[in-house]
C-alpha positions in Angstrom: -4.8 -22.8 -21.1 -5.2 -21.2 -24.4 -2.7 -18.4 -23.7 -0.2 -21.0 -22.6 -0.5 -22.7 -25.9 -0.4 -19.7 -28.3 1.5 -16.9 -26.5 5.1 -18.6 -26.7 4.7 -18.1 -30.5 5.3 -14.4 -29.7 9.0 -15.4 -29.1 9.4 -18.4 -31.2 7.8 -17.3 -34.2 5.5 -19.4 -36.3 5.6 -23.1 -35.8 5.4 -25.8 -38.4 2.6 -25.5 -40.9 0.9 -28.7 -39.5 1.1 -27.0 -35.9 -0.2 -23.6 -37.1 -3.2 -25.2 -38.9 -3.9 -27.3 -35.8 -3.8 -23.9 -33.7 -5.8 -22.2 -36.1 -8.5 -24.9 -36.3 -8.7 -25.5 -32.4 -8.8 -21.6 -31.9 -11.6 -21.3 -34.3 -13.7 -24.0 -32.9 -13.3 -22.7 -29.3 -14.3 -19.3 -30.2 -17.5 -20.8 -32.0 -18.3 -22.6 -28.9 -18.1 -19.7 -26.7 -20.3 -17.7 -29.3 -22.8 -20.4 -29.6 -23.2 -20.5 -25.7 -23.3 -16.7 -25.5 -25.9 -16.4 -28.3 -28.1 -19.2 -27.3 -28.2 -18.2 -23.5 -28.9 -14.6 -24.4 -31.6 -15.6 -26.8 -33.1 -17.8 -24.1 -33.1 -15.0 -21.6 -35.0 -12.7 -23.9 -37.7 -15.3 -24.4 -38.2 -15.6 -20.6 -38.4 -11.9 -20.0 -41.7 -10.2 -19.9 -42.4 -7.8 -22.8 -42.8 -5.0 -19.9 -39.4 -5.8 -18.4 -37.3 -2.7 -18.9 -34.1 -5.1 -19.4 -35.6 -6.8 -22.2 -34.7 -4.4 -25.0 -31.2 -4.2 -24.0 -30.9 -8.0 -23.6 -32.5 -8.4 -27.2 -29.9 -6.2 -28.6 -27.0 -7.9 -27.0 -28.6 -11.3 -28.1 -28.6 -10.1 -31.6 -25.1 -8.9 -31.4 -23.8 -12.2 -30.1 -25.9 -14.2 -32.9 -24.5 -12.0 -35.7 -21.0 -12.4 -34.2 -21.5 -16.1 -34.1 -22.6 -16.0 -38.0 -19.5 -13.7 -38.8 -17.1 -16.0 -36.9 -18.4 -19.1 -38.6 -18.2 -17.4 -42.0 -14.5 -16.3 -41.1 -13.9 -19.8 -39.7 -14.9 -21.4 -43.2 -12.8 -19.0 -45.1 -9.8 -19.4 -43.0 -10.0 -23.2 -43.3 -10.5 -23.0 -46.9 -7.3 -20.7 -47.1 -5.0 -23.1 -45.4 -5.2 -21.3 -42.1 -4.6 -17.8 -43.4 -7.2 -15.4 -42.1 -8.5 -13.2 -45.0 -8.7 -9.6 -44.3 -11.1 -7.9 -45.0 -13.6 -10.5 -45.9 -17.4 -10.6 -46.0 -17.1 -11.8 -42.3 -16.1 -8.2 -41.4 -19.5 -6.9 -42.5 -21.0 -9.1 -39.8 -18.6 -8.0 -37.2 -19.5 -4.4 -37.9 -23.1 -5.0 -37.6 -22.7 -7.1 -34.5 -20.7 -4.3 -33.0 -23.4 -1.7 -33.7 -25.9 -4.0 -32.0 -23.7 -4.4 -28.9 -23.1 -0.6 -28.7 -26.9 -0.1 -29.0 -27.4 -2.8 -26.2 -25.2 -1.0 -23.8 -26.8 2.5 -24.5 -30.1 1.1 -23.9 -28.9 -0.8 -20.9 -27.5 2.7 -19.5 -30.8 4.5 -20.1 -32.7 1.4 -18.5 -30.6 1.8 -15.3 -30.8 5.6 -15.1 -34.6 5.4 -15.5 -35.0 3.3 -12.4 -33.8 6.4 -10.3 -31.0 4.2 -8.6 -28.2 6.8 -9.0 -28.7 10.1 -7.2 -26.4 11.9 -9.3 -28.5 11.3 -12.4 -25.6 9.6 -14.2 -23.2 12.5 -14.1 -20.3 10.3 -12.9 -21.0 7.8 -15.7 -20.9 10.8 -18.3 -17.5 11.7 -16.9 -16.2 8.3 -17.2 -17.4 8.3 -20.9 -15.6 11.6 -21.4 -12.4 10.4 -19.9 -12.5 7.3 -22.0 -13.3 9.3 -25.1 -9.9 11.4 -25.0 -7.6 8.4 -25.4 -9.8 6.6 -27.8 -10.1 9.6 -30.0 -6.4 10.1 -30.0 -5.7 6.4 -30.4 -8.2 6.4 -33.4 -6.4 9.5 -35.1 -3.0 7.8 -34.5 -4.1 4.5 -36.2 -5.9 6.3 -39.1 -2.9 8.5 -39.8 -0.6 5.7 -39.7 -2.3 4.2 -42.5 -1.8 7.3 -44.6 1.8 6.6 -45.9 1.0 2.8 -46.4 -0.3 1.9 -49.8 -3.3 -0.6 -49.0 -6.3 -1.8 -50.9 -9.3 0.6 -50.4 -11.5 -2.1 -48.7 -8.6 -2.7 -46.0 -8.2 0.9 -45.4 -12.0 1.1 -45.1 -12.1 -1.7 -42.6 -9.0 -0.5 -40.8 -10.8 2.8 -40.1 -14.0 1.3 -39.3 -12.9 -1.0 -36.6 -11.2 1.7 -34.3 -14.1 4.0 -34.8 -16.7 1.4 -33.8 -14.4 0.1 -31.0 -14.0 3.5 -29.7 -17.7 4.0 -29.5 -18.1 0.8 -27.7 -15.2 1.5 -25.3 -16.9 4.9 -24.3 -20.2 3.4 -23.6 -18.7 0.7 -21.9 -16.8 2.9 -19.5 -20.1 4.7 -18.7 -21.8 1.6 -17.9 -18.8 0.2 -15.8 -19.1 3.4 -13.7 -22.7 2.7 -13.2 -21.8 -1.0 -12.4 -19.4 0.0 -9.8 -21.9 2.3 -8.1 -24.4 -0.6 -8.1 -22.2 -2.5 -5.7 -21.9 -6.4 -5.8 -25.4 -7.1 -7.1 -25.8 -10.1 -9.2 -26.8 -8.1 -12.2 -23.7 -6.2 -11.8 -21.7 -9.4 -12.1 -23.4 -10.1 -15.4 -22.7 -6.8 -16.9 -19.0 -6.6 -15.5 -18.3 -10.0 -17.4 -19.8 -8.5 -20.6 -18.3 -5.2 -20.2 -14.8 -6.5 -19.7 -15.4 -8.8 -22.6 -16.2 -5.7 -24.8 -13.0 -4.1 -23.7 -10.9 -7.2 -24.6 -12.5 -7.4 -27.9 -12.0 -3.8 -28.7 -8.3 -4.2 -27.8 -8.1 -7.2 -30.1 -9.8 -5.1 -33.1 -7.5 -2.3 -32.7 -4.3 -4.4 -32.6 -5.7 -6.6 -35.5 -6.3 -3.3 -37.7 -2.9 -1.9 -36.7 -1.0 -5.1 -37.2 -2.6 -6.1 -40.3 -1.8 -2.7 -41.8 2.1 -3.2 -41.1 2.1 -6.9 -41.7 3.1 -7.7 -38.0 1.9 -11.2 -38.1 4.2 -12.2 -35.4 2.0 -10.4 -32.8 -1.2 -12.5 -34.0 -1.0 -14.7 -30.8 -1.8 -11.9 -28.6 -4.8 -10.9 -30.8 -6.0 -14.7 -30.6 -5.9 -14.5 -26.6 -7.8 -11.3 -26.4 -10.6 -12.5 -28.8 -10.7 -15.8 -26.8 -11.1 -13.9 -23.4 -13.7 -11.7 -25.0 -15.9 -14.6 -26.3 -15.4 -16.7 -23.1 -16.5 -13.6 -21.1 -19.4 -13.1 -23.4 -20.6 -16.9 -22.7 -20.0 -16.4 -19.0 -22.2 -13.2 -18.8 -24.9 -14.7 -20.8 -25.0 -17.8 -18.8 -25.1 -15.8 -15.5 -27.9 -13.6 -16.9 -29.8 -16.6 -18.0 -29.5 -18.2 -14.4 -30.6 -15.0 -12.9 -33.7 -14.7 -15.1 -34.6 -18.5 -14.3 -34.5 -17.9 -10.6 -36.8 -14.8 -11.0 
C-alpha cells in the first residue's frame, strides 16, 4: 500500500508541498510503528529466554539494534518535521544508525556461531563461508565504486564520512547475512528459519536503501527518494514481523 502511494512520484516528480509534507509525516510514523513493534517484541523475547539459552546473546544484540534504530529514527523524524519535510543529511541520527548496524552485524555473527555450535551442519559451515565470499565480491566492488564516485564531487567532510561509512557497514551486514541465509536454507522449513528469513531479508532491503541513499544524496538525485522510502518501509516491516514471530515461538516454548 505504501509503495502504491509513493512510487508514482518516481515518474511524476514531487507533488505539492502539502502532499509531500503529508507523505513524509505518514511515512515517518509508519516506520516508527514498525520499529516500536520490533524493539518491544525483541526485548520481550530476550527477557523470556533463560540465560543458558544459546540464542539469548544474538537475540539481545538484535534487540539492542532495533532499539537504537528506533531512537535514531525518532531523532530523524523530529529533525525532518522541524525542517519542513526536508531530511537532514548527515545528522546526529546517523550516529545512531551506525551503532544500530554494528549491533545487528554482531547479532547475525553470534547467531551464525550459535547455529554452528549446535552441530546441525555436517559441512561445518563451509557452504555458509562460500556464500559470504560470493557476497563479498560484488559488495567490495560496489563499495569501491560508490567511494570513488564521491572523489570528484565537492561535499562537506561529514557527508563524505557518512557516504563512506554506510556502504562499508552495509557491505559487512550483507556478507554475514548471506552466510546466515545459506545456513537458513540448509535448516529447511523450520519455524526458527522463518523468523531469521524475515529478519535477513529485512537487512538486505535496509542495506540496499542505505547504499542508494548515500549514492543519490551525493549526486542530488532526489527524484529517486520514493524507491528508498519503500526499501526502508519493507525493511522495518520485516523487522517487526520477524521479532513478533520470534516472540510467539519463545512463548510457545
